[in-house]
C-alpha positions as a printed NumPy array, in Angstrom:
array([[-21.883,   6.024,  18.496],
       [-18.2  ,   5.517,  17.924],
       [-17.122,   5.389,  21.335],
       [-19.398,   2.508,  21.844],
       [-18.087,   0.641,  18.768],
       [-14.753,   0.989,  19.868],
       [-15.671,  -0.05 ,  23.313],
       [-17.35 ,  -3.309,  21.726],
       [-14.243,  -3.683,  19.519],
       [-12.033,  -3.472,  22.778],
       [-14.138,  -6.194,  24.529],
       [-14.393,  -8.41 ,  21.289],
       [-10.254,  -8.173,  21.424],
       [-10.329,  -6.046,  18.208],
       [ -7.083,  -3.56 ,  18.05 ],
       [ -8.468,  -0.297,  18.461],
       [ -6.003,   1.167,  15.885],
       [ -8.052,  -0.918,  13.249],
       [-10.793,   1.475,  13.554],
       [-11.194,   5.05 ,  12.361],
       [-13.593,   7.306,  11.652],
       [-13.521,  10.351,   9.55 ],
       [-15.936,  12.904,   8.379],
       [-15.457,  13.616,   4.551],
       [-17.874,  15.378,   2.21 ],
       [-19.202,  13.89 ,  -1.237],
       [-17.356,  16.841,  -2.468],
       [-14.022,  15.996,  -1.119],
       [-12.761,  13.256,  -3.337],
       [ -9.274,  14.158,  -3.13 ],
       [ -9.377,  13.93 ,   0.82 ],
       [-11.363,  10.53 ,   0.755],
       [ -8.559,   9.073,  -1.443],
       [ -5.786,  10.635,   1.03 ],
       [ -7.508,   9.06 ,   4.11 ],
       [ -8.416,   5.799,   2.423],
       [ -4.386,   5.397,   1.358],
       [ -3.346,   6.522,   4.523],
       [ -5.414,   3.864,   6.526],
       [ -4.468,   1.437,   4.173],
       [ -0.874,   1.647,   4.755],
       [ -1.649,   2.004,   8.606],
       [ -3.428,  -1.482,   8.665],
       [ -0.679,  -2.998,   6.093],
       [  1.771,  -1.902,   8.805],
       [ -0.098,  -3.609,  11.334],
       [ -0.003,  -7.136,   9.804],
       [ -2.527,  -9.942,  10.062],
       [ -4.974,  -9.212,  12.907],
       [ -4.49 , -11.562,  15.441],
       [ -8.354, -12.626,  15.751],
       [ -9.084, -16.185,  14.504],
       [-11.461, -16.367,  11.506],
       [-14.991, -17.601,  12.693],
       [-15.747, -21.165,  11.326]])
């Protein structure tokens, strides 16, 4: 399913670096915080999306 989502995102012109999938248990709060922090930093480093906002 994730591969299909990545393919669709590519067709729509979405940078594939802006997609991520991590399997994290509800018992892994610390791991969730780490992954969320790392992904936030990655997105911020990429800067604004080149897609135009839909009207």
